[in-house]
LOVO-332082 format. One record per residue: x, y, z of N, C-alpha, C in turn; residue in three letters; residue number from 1. Coordinates in nm, 3 decimals. Layout:
LOVO-332082
R/n_X/n_Y/n_Z/ca_X/ca_Y/ca_Z/c_X/c_Y/c_Z/resn/resi
R/X/Y/Z/X/Y/Z/X/Y/Z/ALA/NUM
...
END
This chain:
LOVO-332082
R/n_X/n_Y/n_Z/ca_X/ca_Y/ca_Z/c_X/c_Y/c_Z/resn/resi
R/0.083/-0.121/0.000/0.000/0.000/0.000/0.087/0.126/0.000/MET/1
R/0.191/0.128/0.083/0.274/0.248/0.096/0.347/0.278/-0.034/VAL/2
R/0.405/0.176/-0.096/0.484/0.198/-0.218/0.397/0.247/-0.334/SER/3
R/0.279/0.188/-0.350/0.189/0.231/-0.457/0.136/0.371/-0.429/ILE/4
R/0.101/0.397/-0.304/0.053/0.530/-0.268/0.160/0.635/-0.293/LEU/5
R/0.285/0.597/-0.269/0.397/0.688/-0.295/0.406/0.722/-0.443/LEU/6
R/0.393/0.621/-0.529/0.401/0.645/-0.673/0.286/0.732/-0.723/LEU/7
R/0.165/0.704/-0.673/0.049/0.784/-0.715/0.061/0.927/-0.665/VAL/8
R/0.098/0.941/-0.536/0.105/1.074/-0.476/0.221/1.156/-0.531/ALA/9
R/0.324/1.090/-0.580/0.439/1.163/-0.634/0.398/1.247/-0.754/LEU/10
R/0.318/1.189/-0.842/0.268/1.266/-0.956/0.177/1.380/-0.912/GLY/11
R/0.093/1.353/-0.813/0.003/1.457/-0.763/0.081/1.567/-0.693/LEU/12
R/0.192/1.530/-0.627/0.275/1.630/-0.559/0.335/1.728/-0.658/ALA/13
R/0.370/1.678/-0.776/0.425/1.766/-0.880/0.318/1.862/-0.931/ILE/14
R/0.200/1.808/-0.960/0.094/1.888/-1.021/0.026/1.979/-0.918/VAL/15
R/-0.007/1.924/-0.803/-0.078/2.003/-0.701/0.018/2.072/-0.605/PHE/16
R/0.113/1.995/-0.550/0.202/2.051/-0.450/0.293/2.160/-0.505/GLY/17
R/0.342/2.142/-0.628/0.434/2.240/-0.686/0.363/2.340/-0.778/LEU/18
R/0.276/2.289/-0.865/0.212/2.375/-0.966/0.080/2.433/-0.918/MET/19
R/0.030/2.385/-0.803/-0.097/2.433/-0.747/-0.214/2.408/-0.842/ASN/20
R/-0.210/2.293/-0.909/-0.317/2.252/-1.000/-0.373/2.119/-0.950/ILE/21
R/-0.501/2.116/-0.919/-0.563/1.993/-0.870/-0.629/1.921/-0.988/LEU/22
R/-0.562/1.818/-1.036/-0.612/1.739/-1.149/-0.701/1.628/-1.096/ASN/23
R/-0.831/1.645/-1.111/-0.927/1.547/-1.060/-0.927/1.419/-1.142/MET/24
R/-0.861/1.419/-1.257/-0.851/1.298/-1.339/-0.724/1.220/-1.309/ALA/25
R/-0.651/1.259/-1.205/-0.525/1.191/-1.173/-0.549/1.043/-1.141/HIS/26
R/-0.658/1.013/-1.070/-0.689/0.875/-1.039/-0.719/0.793/-1.163/GLY/27
R/-0.782/0.856/-1.262/-0.814/0.784/-1.386/-0.688/0.752/-1.466/GLU/28
R/-0.581/0.828/-1.446/-0.454/0.794/-1.510/-0.397/0.666/-1.450/LEU/29
R/-0.423/0.645/-1.322/-0.387/0.517/-1.259/-0.465/0.404/-1.325/VAL/30
R/-0.595/0.427/-1.345/-0.680/0.328/-1.411/-0.631/0.297/-1.552/THR/31
R/-0.596/0.400/-1.627/-0.547/0.382/-1.764/-0.420/0.299/-1.764/ILE/32
R/-0.332/0.324/-1.668/-0.209/0.245/-1.658/-0.238/0.098/-1.633/GLY/33
R/-0.334/0.070/-1.544/-0.369/-0.068/-1.513/-0.431/-0.138/-1.633/ALA/34
R/-0.523/-0.071/-1.702/-0.587/-0.132/-1.819/-0.488/-0.153/-1.932/PHE/35
R/-0.395/-0.060/-1.949/-0.293/-0.076/-2.053/-0.206/-0.197/-2.025/THR/36
R/-0.164/-0.213/-1.899/-0.082/-0.328/-1.862/-0.157/-0.458/-1.885/ALA/37
R/-0.287/-0.458/-1.854/-0.368/-0.577/-1.874/-0.378/-0.613/-2.022/SER/38
R/-0.408/-0.514/-2.106/-0.423/-0.539/-2.249/-0.293/-0.590/-2.311/LEU/39
R/-0.183/-0.526/-2.278/-0.055/-0.566/-2.337/-0.014/-0.705/-2.289/VAL/40
R/-0.039/-0.735/-2.162/-0.004/-0.868/-2.111/-0.087/-0.976/-2.179/GLN/41
R/-0.215/-0.949/-2.201/-0.302/-1.046/-2.268/-0.254/-1.075/-2.410/VAL/42
R/-0.213/-0.972/-2.481/-0.177/-0.989/-2.622/-0.031/-1.024/-2.646/HIS/43
R/0.056/-0.990/-2.551/0.199/-1.018/-2.571/0.254/-1.122/-2.474/SER/44
R/0.183/-1.140/-2.362/0.231/-1.233/-2.260/0.334/-1.173/-2.168/GLY/45
R/0.370/-1.047/-2.186/0.473/-0.983/-2.104/0.414/-0.873/-2.017/SER/46
R/0.425/-0.890/-1.886/0.378/-0.787/-1.794/0.467/-0.663/-1.802/PHE/47
R/0.598/-0.683/-1.810/0.690/-0.569/-1.808/0.677/-0.484/-1.933/TRP/48
R/0.644/-0.547/-2.045/0.615/-0.469/-2.166/0.490/-0.385/-2.143/LEU/49
R/0.396/-0.442/-2.069/0.275/-0.368/-2.034/0.304/-0.247/-1.946/GLY/50
R/0.402/-0.260/-1.856/0.440/-0.147/-1.771/0.498/-0.034/-1.855/VAL/51
R/0.586/-0.070/-1.948/0.645/0.031/-2.037/0.535/0.098/-2.120/VAL/52
R/0.444/0.018/-2.174/0.334/0.073/-2.253/0.246/0.165/-2.169/ALA/53
R/0.224/0.128/-2.043/0.142/0.210/-1.954/0.204/0.348/-1.933/ALA/54
R/0.336/0.351/-1.915/0.405/0.479/-1.897/0.387/0.567/-2.020/ILE/55
R/0.403/0.506/-2.138/0.391/0.582/-2.264/0.248/0.632/-2.282/ILE/56
R/0.150/0.544/-2.260/0.010/0.583/-2.277/-0.028/0.691/-2.176/VAL/57
R/0.016/0.674/-2.051/-0.013/0.775/-1.949/0.044/0.911/-1.986/GLY/58
R/0.167/0.911/-2.037/0.230/1.037/-2.080/0.152/1.100/-2.195/ALA/59
R/0.108/1.018/-2.289/0.031/1.070/-2.403/-0.103/1.129/-2.358/LEU/60
R/-0.170/1.060/-2.267/-0.297/1.112/-2.216/-0.274/1.243/-2.142/VAL/61
R/-0.167/1.250/-2.062/-0.135/1.374/-1.993/-0.107/1.488/-2.089/GLY/62
R/-0.038/1.455/-2.199/-0.008/1.557/-2.301/-0.135/1.609/-2.365/TRP/63
R/-0.224/1.519/-2.402/-0.352/1.559/-2.463/-0.433/1.643/-2.364/VAL/64
R/-0.435/1.600/-2.238/-0.510/1.672/-2.135/-0.457/1.814/-2.116/LEU/65
R/-0.324/1.826/-2.116/-0.264/1.959/-2.096/-0.284/2.047/-2.219/GLU/66
R/-0.256/1.992/-2.335/-0.265/2.071/-2.458/-0.409/2.109/-2.493/ARG/67
R/-0.501/2.019/-2.464/-0.639/2.044/-2.506/-0.726/2.111/-2.403/GLY/68
R/-0.681/2.114/-2.275/-0.772/2.163/-2.172/-0.702/2.248/-2.065/LEU/69
R/-0.609/2.187/-1.992/-0.555/2.252/-1.873/-0.477/2.378/-1.903/ILE/70
R/-0.406/2.383/-2.015/-0.323/2.500/-2.043/-0.406/2.628/-2.057/ARG/71
R/-0.535/2.614/-2.083/-0.621/2.731/-2.094/-0.683/2.771/-1.960/TYR/72
R/-0.651/2.693/-1.855/-0.715/2.716/-1.725/-0.615/2.733/-1.611/LEU/73
R/-0.487/2.755/-1.643/-0.386/2.767/-1.537/-0.418/2.878/-1.438/TYR/74
R/-0.481/2.984/-1.483/-0.513/3.096/-1.394/-0.653/3.084/-1.334/ASP/75
R/-0.717/2.970/-1.355/-0.852/2.948/-1.302/-0.857/2.812/-1.232/ARG/76
R/-0.810/2.805/-1.107/-0.802/2.678/-1.034/-0.934/2.602/-1.028/PRO/77
R/-1.043/2.675/-1.002/-1.172/2.607/-0.995/-1.212/2.552/-1.132/MET/78
R/-1.175/2.623/-1.238/-1.202/2.573/-1.372/-1.128/2.443/-1.400/GLY/79
R/-1.004/2.434/-1.351/-0.926/2.310/-1.367/-0.994/2.195/-1.295/VAL/80
R/-1.040/2.221/-1.173/-1.105/2.116/-1.093/-1.229/2.064/-1.165/ILE/81
R/-1.314/2.154/-1.209/-1.440/2.113/-1.274/-1.413/2.044/-1.407/LEU/82
R/-1.321/2.099/-1.484/-1.293/2.041/-1.616/-1.232/1.901/-1.605/ALA/83
R/-1.135/1.885/-1.516/-1.071/1.754/-1.502/-1.164/1.654/-1.434/THR/84
R/-1.255/1.702/-1.349/-1.355/1.612/-1.292/-1.444/1.557/-1.404/TRP/85
R/-1.481/1.644/-1.497/-1.558/1.598/-1.612/-1.481/1.497/-1.695/GLY/86
R/-1.352/1.521/-1.714/-1.268/1.426/-1.788/-1.263/1.292/-1.717/VAL/87
R/-1.254/1.295/-1.584/-1.248/1.169/-1.509/-1.374/1.087/-1.529/SER/88
R/-1.489/1.153/-1.532/-1.616/1.082/-1.556/-1.621/1.025/-1.697/LEU/89
R/-1.571/1.101/-1.794/-1.569/1.053/-1.933/-1.481/0.930/-1.945/ILE/90
R/-1.364/0.932/-1.881/-1.273/0.817/-1.887/-1.336/0.695/-1.822/ILE/91
R/-1.398/0.716/-1.705/-1.464/0.604/-1.636/-1.571/0.540/-1.724/GLN/92
R/-1.658/0.623/-1.779/-1.768/0.570/-1.860/-1.717/0.511/-1.991/GLN/93
R/-1.612/0.570/-2.047/-1.555/0.515/-2.169/-1.497/0.377/-2.148/GLY/94
R/-1.424/0.359/-2.038/-1.368/0.228/-2.007/-1.478/0.127/-1.975/LEU/95
R/-1.584/0.176/-1.911/-1.697/0.087/-1.879/-1.765/0.037/-2.006/LEU/96
R/-1.779/0.125/-2.105/-1.840/0.085/-2.232/-1.750/-0.012/-2.309/LEU/97
R/-1.620/0.012/-2.304/-1.526/-0.071/-2.381/-1.502/-0.207/-2.318/LEU/98
R/-1.490/-0.211/-2.186/-1.448/-0.334/-2.119/-1.555/-0.395/-2.028/PHE/99
R/-1.660/-0.318/-1.998/-1.762/-0.369/-1.908/-1.720/-0.360/-1.763/GLY/100
R/-1.808/-0.399/-1.671/-1.778/-0.385/-1.528/-1.693/-0.498/-1.470/PRO/101
R/-1.674/-0.605/-1.545/-1.598/-0.719/-1.492/-1.450/-0.685/-1.479/SER/102
R/-1.385/-0.731/-1.371/-1.243/-0.701/-1.350/-1.155/-0.762/-1.459/PRO/103
R/-1.055/-0.688/-1.502/-0.956/-0.738/-1.597/-0.850/-0.817/-1.521/GLN/104
R/-0.794/-0.917/-1.585/-0.697/-1.004/-1.519/-0.555/-0.959/-1.554/ILE/105
R/-0.474/-0.941/-1.451/-0.332/-0.913/-1.469/-0.256/-1.011/-1.381/VAL/106
R/-0.172/-1.093/-1.443/-0.100/-1.196/-1.368/0.027/-1.139/-1.306/TYR/107
R/0.055/-1.184/-1.185/0.176/-1.140/-1.115/0.300/-1.192/-1.188/THR/108
R/0.394/-1.105/-1.223/0.510/-1.149/-1.301/0.614/-1.224/-1.219/PRO/109
R/0.611/-1.206/-1.088/0.710/-1.271/-1.001/0.634/-1.345/-0.891/ILE/110
R/0.642/-1.476/-0.893/0.571/-1.557/-0.794/0.661/-1.586/-0.674/GLU/111
R/0.599/-1.641/-0.571/0.675/-1.687/-0.455/0.695/-1.578/-0.352/GLY/112
R/0.757/-1.617/-0.243/0.781/-1.525/-0.132/0.914/-1.557/-0.066/SER/113
R/0.961/-1.464/0.012/1.082/-1.486/0.092/1.047/-1.460/0.238/ILE/114
R/1.129/-1.508/0.326/1.103/-1.493/0.469/1.176/-1.370/0.523/THR/115
R/1.098/-1.280/0.583/1.153/-1.160/0.645/1.105/-1.153/0.788/LEU/116
R/1.199/-1.150/0.881/1.166/-1.144/1.024/1.072/-1.257/1.065/PHE/117
R/1.094/-1.373/1.003/1.017/-1.490/1.039/0.882/-1.502/0.971/GLY/118
R/0.849/-1.409/0.882/0.720/-1.412/0.814/0.741/-1.411/0.662/ASN/119
R/0.656/-1.484/0.587/0.668/-1.484/0.441/0.625/-1.350/0.383/PRO/120
R/0.698/-1.304/0.282/0.665/-1.176/0.218/0.675/-1.195/0.067/TYR/121
R/0.568/-1.161/-0.008/0.569/-1.183/-0.153/0.685/-1.111/-0.222/PRO/122
R/0.750/-1.181/-0.313/0.863/-1.121/-0.386/0.819/-0.999/-0.468/ARG/123
R/0.700/-1.007/-0.524/0.656/-0.896/-0.609/0.640/-0.767/-0.530/TYR/124
R/0.598/-0.778/-0.405/0.585/-0.657/-0.323/0.721/-0.593/-0.296/ARG/125
R/0.825/-0.674/-0.289/0.960/-0.618/-0.276/0.998/-0.542/-0.403/LEU/126
R/0.953/-0.592/-0.518/0.977/-0.521/-0.644/0.907/-0.385/-0.641/VAL/127
R/0.786/-0.380/-0.587/0.714/-0.254/-0.578/0.788/-0.154/-0.490/LEU/128
R/0.841/-0.203/-0.379/0.917/-0.115/-0.289/1.040/-0.060/-0.361/ILE/129
R/1.111/-0.148/-0.431/1.230/-0.105/-0.506/1.193/-0.003/-0.613/ALA/130
R/1.081/-0.027/-0.682/1.037/0.066/-0.786/1.004/0.203/-0.727/ALA/131
R/0.940/0.203/-0.610/0.906/0.331/-0.546/1.032/0.407/-0.505/ALA/132
R/1.129/0.336/-0.450/1.254/0.400/-0.407/1.329/0.458/-0.527/VAL/133
R/1.339/0.380/-0.634/1.409/0.427/-0.754/1.338/0.546/-0.817/LEU/134
R/1.205/0.543/-0.816/1.129/0.652/-0.878/1.144/0.781/-0.800/THR/135
R/1.137/0.774/-0.668/1.152/0.896/-0.588/1.293/0.951/-0.601/ILE/136
R/1.392/0.861/-0.611/1.531/0.906/-0.628/1.549/0.974/-0.764/ALA/137
R/1.494/0.913/-0.868/1.505/0.971/-1.002/1.435/1.106/-1.009/ALA/138
R/1.318/1.117/-0.945/1.245/1.243/-0.945/1.323/1.352/-0.872/THR/139
R/1.385/1.314/-0.760/1.465/1.411/-0.684/1.582/1.462/-0.767/ALA/140
R/1.645/1.372/-0.842/1.757/1.413/-0.927/1.710/1.509/-1.035/ILE/141
R/1.597/1.476/-1.098/1.543/1.563/-1.203/1.508/1.701/-1.148/VAL/142
R/1.447/1.703/-1.030/1.401/1.830/-0.974/1.516/1.916/-0.922/MET/143
R/1.623/1.853/-0.874/1.729/1.929/-0.807/1.859/1.940/-0.886/ASN/144
R/1.878/1.855/-0.987/2.007/1.852/-1.056/1.999/1.876/-1.206/ARG/145
R/1.881/1.906/-1.256/1.868/1.926/-1.401/1.816/2.066/-1.432/THR/146
R/1.837/2.107/-1.555/1.789/2.239/-1.599/1.637/2.245/-1.593/ARG/147
R/1.571/2.134/-1.629/1.425/2.134/-1.624/1.376/2.159/-1.482/PHE/148
R/1.435/2.092/-1.384/1.394/2.111/-1.245/1.413/2.254/-1.199/GLY/149
R/1.526/2.313/-1.236/1.552/2.453/-1.201/1.450/2.546/-1.266/LEU/150
R/1.422/2.521/-1.394/1.324/2.605/-1.464/1.185/2.590/-1.403/ASP/151
R/1.147/2.468/-1.366/1.015/2.445/-1.307/1.003/2.520/-1.175/LEU/152
R/1.105/2.510/-1.090/1.100/2.580/-0.961/1.100/2.731/-0.980/ARG/153
R/1.169/2.779/-1.081/1.169/2.923/-1.110/1.030/2.970/-1.154/THR/154
R/0.967/2.894/-1.242/0.833/2.929/-1.290/0.733/2.928/-1.175/VAL/155
R/0.745/2.829/-1.087/0.651/2.817/-0.976/0.664/2.936/-0.881/ILE/156
R/0.788/2.978/-0.853/0.809/3.087/-0.759/0.769/3.222/-0.817/GLN/157
R/0.800/3.245/-0.944/0.763/3.374/-1.005/0.755/3.356/-1.156/ASN/158
R/0.634/3.334/-1.203/0.616/3.304/-1.345/0.655/3.422/-1.434/ARG/159
R/0.624/3.544/-1.390/0.653/3.661/-1.472/0.804/3.680/-1.490/GLU/160
R/0.878/3.667/-1.381/1.024/3.681/-1.389/1.083/3.570/-1.476/VAL/161
R/1.030/3.448/-1.461/1.078/3.336/-1.542/1.060/3.364/-1.691/ALA/162
R/0.945/3.420/-1.726/0.920/3.453/-1.866/1.018/3.560/-1.915/GLU/163
R/1.051/3.655/-1.827/1.142/3.763/-1.866/1.283/3.713/-1.895/LEU/164
R/1.324/3.606/-1.827/1.460/3.553/-1.850/1.461/3.444/-1.956/VAL/165
R/1.348/3.429/-2.026/1.346/3.339/-2.140/1.295/3.199/-2.117/GLY/166
R/1.235/3.173/-2.000/1.181/3.040/-1.972/1.038/3.032/-2.024/ILE/167
R/1.010/2.931/-2.104/0.875/2.910/-2.157/0.793/2.836/-2.053/ASP/168
R/0.714/2.910/-1.975/0.641/2.850/-1.863/0.538/2.748/-1.910/SER/169
R/0.474/2.771/-2.023/0.374/2.676/-2.073/0.441/2.543/-2.109/ARG/170
R/0.557/2.551/-2.169/0.629/2.429/-2.206/0.674/2.353/-2.081/ARG/171
R/0.722/2.425/-1.981/0.765/2.363/-1.856/0.648/2.294/-1.788/ILE/172
R/0.534/2.363/-1.778/0.416/2.305/-1.715/0.368/2.182/-1.792/PHE/173
R/0.378/2.188/-1.925/0.335/2.074/-2.006/0.417/1.950/-1.972/MET/174
R/0.550/1.965/-1.969/0.636/1.851/-1.939/0.614/1.800/-1.796/PHE/175
R/0.588/1.892/-1.703/0.562/1.851/-1.565/0.435/1.768/-1.556/ALA/176
R/0.330/1.812/-1.625/0.203/1.738/-1.622/0.216/1.604/-1.693/LEU/177
R/0.291/1.601/-1.802/0.314/1.475/-1.873/0.389/1.377/-1.783/VAL/178
R/0.492/1.426/-1.714/0.567/1.339/-1.622/0.481/1.288/-1.508/GLY/179
R/0.398/1.376/-1.451/0.309/1.334/-1.342/0.209/1.230/-1.390/ALA/180
R/0.160/1.246/-1.511/0.065/1.149/-1.568/0.132/1.014/-1.590/SER/181
R/0.256/1.016/-1.638/0.330/0.892/-1.658/0.353/0.820/-1.526/ALA/182
R/0.381/0.894/-1.420/0.401/0.834/-1.288/0.272/0.768/-1.238/LEU/183
R/0.159/0.835/-1.259/0.031/0.777/-1.217/0.001/0.649/-1.293/ALA/184
R/0.027/0.649/-1.424/0.004/0.529/-1.504/0.098/0.417/-1.463/ALA/185
R/0.222/0.452/-1.431/0.317/0.352/-1.380/0.265/0.287/-1.253/LEU/186
R/0.214/0.368/-1.163/0.157/0.314/-1.039/0.042/0.219/-1.068/ALA/187
R/-0.046/0.256/-1.161/-0.158/0.170/-1.197/-0.113/0.038/-1.254/GLY/188
R/-0.011/0.041/-1.340/0.039/-0.084/-1.400/0.100/-0.174/-1.294/ALA/189
R/0.176/-0.116/-1.201/0.244/-0.198/-1.101/0.148/-0.257/-0.998/LEU/190
R/0.041/-0.185/-0.967/-0.053/-0.235/-0.867/-0.155/-0.331/-0.929/VAL/191
R/-0.165/-0.333/-1.061/-0.268/-0.411/-1.129/-0.273/-0.559/-1.089/ALA/192
R/-0.158/-0.628/-1.071/-0.167/-0.770/-1.034/-0.222/-0.794/-0.893/PRO/193
R/-0.232/-0.689/-0.813/-0.271/-0.706/-0.673/-0.415/-0.667/-0.644/LEU/194
R/-0.483/-0.606/-0.741/-0.617/-0.554/-0.716/-0.711/-0.592/-0.830/ILE/195
R/-0.838/-0.554/-0.814/-0.934/-0.570/-0.922/-0.923/-0.451/-1.017/LYS/196
R/-0.890/-0.478/-1.141/-0.875/-0.372/-1.241/-1.011/-0.344/-1.303/VAL/197
R/-1.076/-0.239/-1.254/-1.209/-0.201/-1.300/-1.208/-0.052/-1.335/VAL/198
R/-1.306/-0.005/-1.414/-1.305/0.135/-1.459/-1.309/0.239/-1.348/PRO/199
R/-1.360/0.202/-1.231/-1.374/0.300/-1.122/-1.261/0.292/-1.019/THR/200
R/-1.158/0.213/-1.045/-1.054/0.191/-0.944/-0.976/0.318/-0.911/MET/201
R/-0.967/0.412/-1.004/-0.888/0.532/-0.981/-0.939/0.617/-0.867/GLY/202
R/-1.070/0.613/-0.844/-1.129/0.692/-0.736/-1.075/0.650/-0.599/ALA/203
R/-1.031/0.526/-0.587/-0.979/0.477/-0.460/-0.842/0.535/-0.427/ASP/204
R/-0.777/0.597/-0.524/-0.641/0.648/-0.503/-0.632/0.800/-0.500/TYR/205
R/-0.732/0.870/-0.552/-0.723/1.015/-0.559/-0.722/1.078/-0.420/LEU/206
R/-0.821/1.045/-0.337/-0.829/1.105/-0.204/-0.709/1.069/-0.117/ALA/207
R/-0.670/0.940/-0.107/-0.552/0.908/-0.025/-0.425/0.979/-0.071/PRO/208
R/-0.405/0.990/-0.202/-0.285/1.058/-0.251/-0.290/1.207/-0.221/SER/209
R/-0.410/1.264/-0.223/-0.426/1.405/-0.185/-0.391/1.423/-0.037/PHE/210
R/-0.437/1.330/0.048/-0.401/1.335/0.190/-0.250/1.327/0.209/PHE/211
R/-0.187/1.242/0.130/-0.041/1.224/0.140/0.031/1.356/0.114/VAL/212
R/-0.009/1.425/0.008/0.056/1.552/-0.027/0.034/1.656/0.082/VAL/213
R/-0.087/1.666/0.134/-0.119/1.765/0.237/-0.048/1.733/0.368/ILE/214
R/-0.055/1.607/0.410/0.006/1.567/0.537/0.158/1.573/0.529/VAL/215
R/0.214/1.528/0.417/0.359/1.527/0.404/0.418/1.665/0.388/GLY/216
R/0.348/1.753/0.318/0.398/1.887/0.292/0.399/1.915/0.144/GLY/217
R/0.312/2.006/0.100/0.300/2.037/-0.042/0.432/2.090/-0.098/ALA/218
R/0.473/2.033/-0.210/0.595/2.078/-0.274/0.721/2.012/-0.224/GLY/219
R/0.709/1.915/-0.135/0.826/1.848/-0.077/0.827/1.701/-0.118/SER/220
R/0.935/1.658/-0.184/0.945/1.517/-0.223/0.959/1.428/-0.100/LEU/221
R/1.040/1.470/-0.004/1.052/1.391/0.119/0.922/1.394/0.198/MET/222
R/0.846/1.502/0.181/0.714/1.506/0.244/0.622/1.401/0.186/GLY/223
R/0.635/1.374/0.055/0.556/1.268/-0.008/0.591/1.134/0.053/VAL/224
R/0.719/1.111/0.076/0.763/0.986/0.138/0.704/0.974/0.279/VAL/225
R/0.716/1.081/0.358/0.665/1.079/0.495/0.513/1.063/0.496/ALA/226
R/0.445/1.136/0.410/0.300/1.126/0.403/0.253/0.989/0.359/GLY/227
R/0.323/0.930/0.262/0.287/0.795/0.215/0.306/0.692/0.325/SER/228
R/0.417/0.706/0.398/0.443/0.612/0.507/0.336/0.623/0.615/ALA/229
R/0.296/0.747/0.646/0.196/0.767/0.751/0.058/0.721/0.706/PHE/230
R/0.010/0.774/0.593/-0.125/0.742/0.546/-0.135/0.594/0.508/ILE/231
R/-0.038/0.546/0.429/-0.042/0.407/0.385/-0.025/0.309/0.500/GLY/232
R/0.070/0.340/0.589/0.092/0.251/0.703/-0.027/0.247/0.796/GLY/233
R/-0.085/0.364/0.825/-0.202/0.369/0.913/-0.321/0.297/0.850/LEU/234
R/-0.340/0.317/0.721/-0.452/0.251/0.652/-0.435/0.099/0.654/ARG/235
R/-0.314/0.052/0.629/-0.289/-0.093/0.631/-0.314/-0.150/0.769/THR/236
R/-0.267/-0.080/0.871/-0.285/-0.126/1.009/-0.433/-0.130/1.047/LEU/237
R/-0.506/-0.025/1.013/-0.647/-0.018/1.050/-0.732/-0.117/0.973/LEU/238
R/-0.696/-0.146/0.849/-0.774/-0.241/0.768/-0.777/-0.380/0.831/ASP/239
R/-0.675/-0.412/0.910/-0.672/-0.541/0.979/-0.758/-0.540/1.106/TYR/240
R/-0.793/-0.421/1.153/-0.860/-0.412/1.282/-1.008/-0.374/1.272/GLN/241
R/-1.041/-0.290/1.174/-1.178/-0.238/1.165/-1.228/-0.247/1.021/VAL/242
R/-1.359/-0.230/0.998/-1.412/-0.230/0.861/-1.348/-0.120/0.776/PRO/243
R/-1.349/-0.141/0.644/-1.282/-0.049/0.552/-1.335/0.093/0.562/THR/244
R/-1.467/0.109/0.570/-1.526/0.243/0.578/-1.478/0.317/0.701/THR/245
R/-1.476/0.248/0.815/-1.428/0.310/0.939/-1.280/0.340/0.929/LEU/246
R/-1.206/0.252/0.865/-1.062/0.274/0.847/-1.037/0.403/0.768/SER/247
R/-1.111/0.422/0.660/-1.095/0.543/0.579/-1.130/0.668/0.659/GLN/248
R/-1.235/0.659/0.741/-1.275/0.774/0.822/-1.168/0.808/0.925/ALA/249
R/-1.110/0.707/0.987/-1.006/0.730/1.088/-0.880/0.790/1.027/LEU/250
R/-0.847/0.745/0.906/-0.731/0.803/0.837/-0.756/0.950/0.807/VAL/251
R/-0.877/0.983/0.763/-0.912/1.122/0.736/-0.902/1.207/0.863/LEU/252
R/-0.952/1.154/0.973/-0.944/1.227/1.100/-0.799/1.250/1.140/ILE/253
R/-0.716/1.146/1.125/-0.574/1.160/1.158/-0.507/1.266/1.071/ALA/254
R/-0.543/1.269/0.942/-0.486/1.369/0.851/-0.527/1.510/0.894/ALA/255
R/-0.653/1.527/0.933/-0.702/1.658/0.977/-0.629/1.702/1.103/VAL/256
R/-0.606/1.610/1.196/-0.536/1.643/1.320/-0.393/1.690/1.291/VAL/257
R/-0.325/1.620/1.203/-0.187/1.658/1.168/-0.184/1.796/1.104/ILE/258
R/-0.274/1.820/1.010/-0.277/1.950/0.943/-0.313/2.061/1.042/VAL/259
R/-0.395/2.027/1.142/-0.431/2.128/1.244/-0.309/2.175/1.321/ARG/260
R/-0.221/2.082/1.357/-0.105/2.119/1.437/0.020/2.147/1.353/PHE/261
R/0.023/2.095/1.231/0.134/2.123/1.140/0.076/2.161/1.003/ARG/262
R/0.031/2.285/0.990/-0.038/2.327/0.867/0.045/2.309/0.740/PRO/263
R/0.177/2.315/0.751/0.263/2.301/0.634/0.304/2.156/0.608/ARG/264
R/0.255/2.064/0.693/0.286/1.923/0.673/0.402/1.874/0.758/GLY/265
R/0.427/1.744/0.750/0.533/1.683/0.831/0.672/1.729/0.789/LEU/266
R/0.696/1.734/0.658/0.827/1.776/0.606/0.805/1.878/0.495/LEU/267
R/0.773/2.002/0.532/0.742/2.103/0.430/0.863/2.139/0.346/PRO/268
R/0.837/2.188/0.226/0.946/2.229/0.136/1.017/2.351/0.193/ALA/269
END
């Protein structure tokens, strides 16, 4: 739960935490990644090829979304919310018409388990943890050690000044949204073997990933890690003790309490 939540929230942290854009279709990009992985695995027999395809498809959908809709609403946050919410409904209903309500099958690429601290642990879940660690490390390098990361942070802090020194803010935002979309699709592809792949699955990840960004600290990559560990760990623990609905409510209450005493999050930027 923690590793997948980290991957989903990482994309949202870029779009919402840094760019202050709340993409309500972010969860549907997770769904698109899962469906892409399922389709490619069915036709090619390779799960990992499906993961690569999911990243590409997610990036393409993000590009279309930015070029066709969001770029005209950067100065209208409520417009972005309403427009992307509409897109999320269109994607859900489109997938429902194409594939129906029955869950799609995605086979686990790595079977078996290993013993950790005296308990069996699935090998594939270790792959998910490794993928999350590598992704957060790669994102940190891009944000802190590359020209793109510097330009993005410059645009976020002062868009007018960035434009004056020759930075194309629209181009920077486009690449940021495309990258965030690819991360969401990657998360969907990786989690697909562990869950029911259905058209409405993305809704299960939007709210928790939003909590992660807020609790961890908007605009902070390490905050995403801290928020994912807290929200994901607490949710996993509570799911073993209480019904799912109550578990979700308790996680929400815990998030509200943290924000009350630490408004900038656990590890603010």
